[in-house]
N, C-alpha and C positions, 0 to 999 in steps of 0.2 A: 504494500500500500504506500501511497505518497501522502505525506502529512505536512501541512504548513502550520508552523507555530506563529501566531500573530499576537505578540506580547506587548502590553503597555510598558513593562520593564521585566528584565530577566531576573525575577525574584520569586520566592515562595513556590506555590503549587505548580505554576506553569514552567518554572525553571526545572523543578524536579522531574516533571513529566517529560520535558524536552530532553533532559539528559538520559532518561530511560529509553525514550524512543530512538535517540541517537545510537544506542547500542543494540537495538533489536534487529535481528537478521531479516525480518519480514518487512522492514520499514525503510523507505527513502525519505529523508527529512530535509526541510528547508526552514530556517529560523529567521524571522523578521521582528525586530524589536526597537524600542527607543533606547538611546544612550549606549549604543553598541561599543563605541570607542572607550567610554568610561568602564564598561563591563570588562573589556579585554585587559584592562590594567589591574583588575582586582584579583585577590587570592584564589577565588573560585575558578577563574579562567586559567590560572596557572596550574592548578591541580586537576581540573576537569574541563579541558578545552573541548569544544565541539569538533567532531569530524565533519559534520554537515556545514554547508555554507551559511554564513551569518550576515544578514543584510540589515542596513539601517532602514527602519520603517519609513522615515521621512524622506529618504532619497528619491529623487525624481525617476531614477532607473528601476526602483523596486517593483512597481506594478507590472512592468514588462517582464521582469525576471520571474515574478510570481506566476504570471499567465503562462510563460514558457515552461515552467515546472509542471503545471497541470495537476494540482493537488486533488486527491480524492476527498480529503477532509481538511478544514481549517479549524484550528484550535484557538479560541479567543478567551481572554480573561476580563477585559473591561472595555475594549474598543474593538471595532469590526472594520475590516477593509471596505473601502468605499467603492470597490469595483468587484466584479464576479470572480473572486479568488478560488472558490470551490462551491459545489452544490450541497455539501454536507457540512454541518457545523457541530463542533464540540464546545460547549459553553461552560467555562469554569467560573466559580465564585472568585471574587477579588478579596478573599479573606473572610473568615467567619467570626463575627463579633456580636454587637448589640444593636447598633443603629439600623433601623429598617431602611431598605432602599427607597429612594424617592419615587413615587408613582410615575412622575414624568420620565425618569430614567428607565423604569420598567417598560414603559411604552416605546421609548426610543430603541431599546435593545430588541424588543419584540419586532419592531419595524425592520431592523437590520437583519434579523434572522429570517423574516419572511422574504426580504429582498434577495438574500443569498440562496435560500432553500426553496422558495416558492410557496411555503406553507407557514401560516401563523403558528407560533409555539403554543398558543392556547388551544390548538386543535392537535390531535394525534399527528405527529410528524416523523415519519421514518427516516428523515434526513437530519434529525437533531438528536443530540445527546447532551442533556443538562446534568453536569456532575453535581452530586450531593454528598455532603459529609456524613450524613446520618439520616435515619428515617425521620427524625424530628425535623431536620431542616428540609428534607424532601417534602414533608407535609406543609412546611411554611411556603415553599415555592408554589405548591399546588393551590393552597388556600389564599395566600396573599398576592402572588403574582398571577394566578390564574392559569399556570402552565398545565397542560394535559399530563396526567400521571404517567402515560406511556413514554413521555419524553425525559423523565427524571430517573437517574440511575445512581444508587448509593455505592460509592467506591472508597470513601474515606479521604484523608488528606495526603496528597503526594509529597508535600514538603516534610511531613513527619518522617518519611524514609531517610531524608538527608539529616534531619535533626537527631534521629536515633542512631545513625551511623555516619557521623560527619567525615568529610574527606580530609580534614586537617585537625590538629590539636591546638590548644591554647598556646603552647610553646612554638608551634609552627607559625602562628599568626603574630607573635610578639613583634617581629620587625615591621609589620604593616601598620602599627599604631604608634602614635607619639607618646601616649601615656604607657605606664608600666602595667600591662595586662597579665604578666607572668608572676611578678613578685608582690603585687597588691591586689586586693579585691577590686572588682569593677562594678559600679552601680550604673546601669543602663537607663537613660532617660529617652523614651521614644514616644513622642506625643503626636497623635493624629492632628492634621491641620484643619479638620472640618468645623471647628469652632472659631477659626480665624486666629485665635491665640490658644492658650493652654486650658483655661478653666471651663468646665462643662456646665454653664449656667451661672447662677448667682453664687459667688464665693465671698461675698461681703468684702469687696476690694478695699473699703475704708480701713479694715483691720491690717492691711498690708501696704497700702499706698494710696495715693490720691486719685488714681485713675486705673482703668483695667490694665493698661500696659505696665504701669508701676507695680500693680499687683503681681503680674507675671514675673517681672524682673526681681522683685523682692523674694518671691517664692523660689525661683531657680537659684538665687544667691544663697538662700537658706539651705537648699538641697546641696549645693556645692560645699558649703561649710560643714554641714552635718556629715557628709561622706568623708571629709578630711578628718573629722574627729575620730572616725572609725578606721582611719588609715586606708581608706578606699579611694580609688580614682573614679572619675565620672566620664562616661562615654555618652555624649549628648547628641542624639541622632535626630535631625530635622528632615522634613520633606524637601522637595525641590525648592531651590532658592526663589523661583518666580511665584511661589504660592504665598509669599508673605509680603506685608507692607515693608517698604525699604527702611523706614525709620525703626520699626519694630525689630527687623532682622539685624540691623546695625547694632541695636542695643543688646540683643542676645549675644552677638559675637563679642561685643565689648565686655560684657559680664564674664563670659567664658574665658577671655584672655587674661582676666585678673587672677585666675587660679591656676597654678602650675600643674595640677593633677586633673585638669579638665580638658577633654578633646571634643570639639564640635565638628560634625560632618553632615553633609547633605546627600540625600538620596540620588540626585541627578549627577553628582560628582563621584560618589563612592557607593555604588549600588549593592555591594555584597553584604547584605544584612544577615545571611547565615553566619558569617564570621562574627558579627556582633552578638548573636545568640550563644555562640561557642565560648566567647570570652566573658560573658556577663555572669555575675554571681547573684544579682538581684535586679529588678526592673521596676520602674515607675512609669505609668501610662495613664492617659485620660480616656480610656475606653477605645483606644486604637485596636482594631481587629487583629493586628499583628501580634499582640501580646498573647493571644490564645495559642500561637505556635510555641511560645516559650514554655507553656505548661508541660510539654513533652519532656522538658529537662528536669521537672520536679523542683526547680529552684523558686525562691520567693518572688512574688510580684505584688505591687501596690497599685490599686485602681482608684483614680480620682473620680468620684461619682457626683452627679448633679444633686443638689439638695432637693429633697422631696417637694414637688409642686413648683420648682423653679422654672421660669421661662428659659428656653434654650434658643440661642440664635446661631444658626449655621452659616457658613460662608460658601461662596462660590467664586470661581475665577471667571471673569469676563474679559472682553478685549480692552476694557478700561481699567483692569486690575482687579484686586480682591474686593468683593462686595459682600455685605452681610445680608442674609435673607431676613424677613420679618421674624420676630421672636415667636416661638411656638409654645403655648402654655401646656399643651398636651402632646407629647411626642410618642409615636408608635415605636415600640422596641421589638425587635425580633427576639432578643433575649433580654430579660430585665437586667439592669445594671448590677443589682445585688447578686445575680446569678453569675458568679465568676469563680475563677480558680485560685484566688489570692486573697490579699488583705484589702478591705474597703476603707476609704477615707472620704469624709464629707466636708472637711475644711483643712486648712493648711496645718493646723496643730495636729490633727489626726494623721495627716500624711507624713509628717516628720516623725511621729511616734512609730508609725508603721515601718518607715525606713530604718529606724533604730532596730526594730525587731528583725527585719529582713536581713540586715547585715550582721546580726549576732546569732540568729537561729536559722541556719541554712535549710533545715527540714520543716520549717513551720507551715509551709503551704503544700508540702508534697502530697498528703492524702487528699486535700481539697482539690488540688489540680487534677489528680487522677480521677476523682469522682466526676469532675466537670467533663473530662475527656470521655469517660465511659458513657455519659448521657448526651454528648453532643457530637462525638467523632467516632465513626465505626472503623474497626480494624486497624488500630495503630500497631501494626505488626511488621513494618518494613516492606510490605507488599502492595501498598496502595497504588503506586505508579504502574506496577504490572497489571493490577486489576483494571485501571482506567485504560491502559494501553490495549488490553484485550477487548475492552468494550469499544474502543475506537476501531480496532480491526474488524469487529462485527459490524459497526456502522459503515465502514468503508466498503464492505461486501454487499451492502443492500443496494437494490436498484435505484 
């Protein structure tokens, strides 16, 4: 079979699946992704380079090369090719977390699938495979997205294969970081950008500063200092540079530069976040879906939760820059924020206390994380990529 990987970024499930398909004897693979040159400089590319051709998704030559390849199936995680790249689609989640997908985005994705396959995903579609992590999340797609049950297949998390058996060790990765990830503990800060800043809802900024930006800066400053008290370094991972307001981004970099044991990195410049999971001893997140992959390590995680009843304002990127959507008093959650595999914090004081525990009790979240995985992710056994690869082979063989 001929498979095209059309990735937003070579990370997480689509990366693990691509690497599995790259080694399958029954598969000819073509990979197109954003940030290819940055990915080639990363540790994962050094230890697991692709045999398949690797194209920059934004290149003007890519559509012609994709058409010449003649894929049987295109695998997409968050974006779809705007041209007829293949008549069969394997659609992956872009992470499993808490925030429900925007209904407008669901409609847009459904339109792309219908354009490529000729059939709406809300009807039985023999040319579509919608990957699901668990029966629970399969039920969500059917109930909330309206996808036909025949289109949804439970295969688990491909990325868990790499997390359970990483291709490098912490010692191997030490030269790739400025901070000491081998001799000191590492506190990973990885915040989703969907709130525009860090805090999910009203975190009473007046207790931390005079404005929302001051609140964020005071909080990260406190996290940096608290980690140092424990003899830990901080790895501060941010999304793509262009997803932030310039003044806010400049302020975060300035704060990070004041602490010798803090390293700040951006997804578009250094996309190998599997390496970040390997070197991290504990994690602080604001309900970024990426933290659920960390649960496979059994190490502690701290979750910044919105205060109950708080209005939440999400952000979106427009051609005019970052813009906030109207505040939403009632947010639909795919999974409730309290349903997580780590420690929950509703304000800055609770968050710092949770960091203290995470850095001194390395097993404090192990059982909770395992329970979360058992109820949300099927088959964390190192074989998820093979299962999805087999399902794609069956899809490719359909008329």
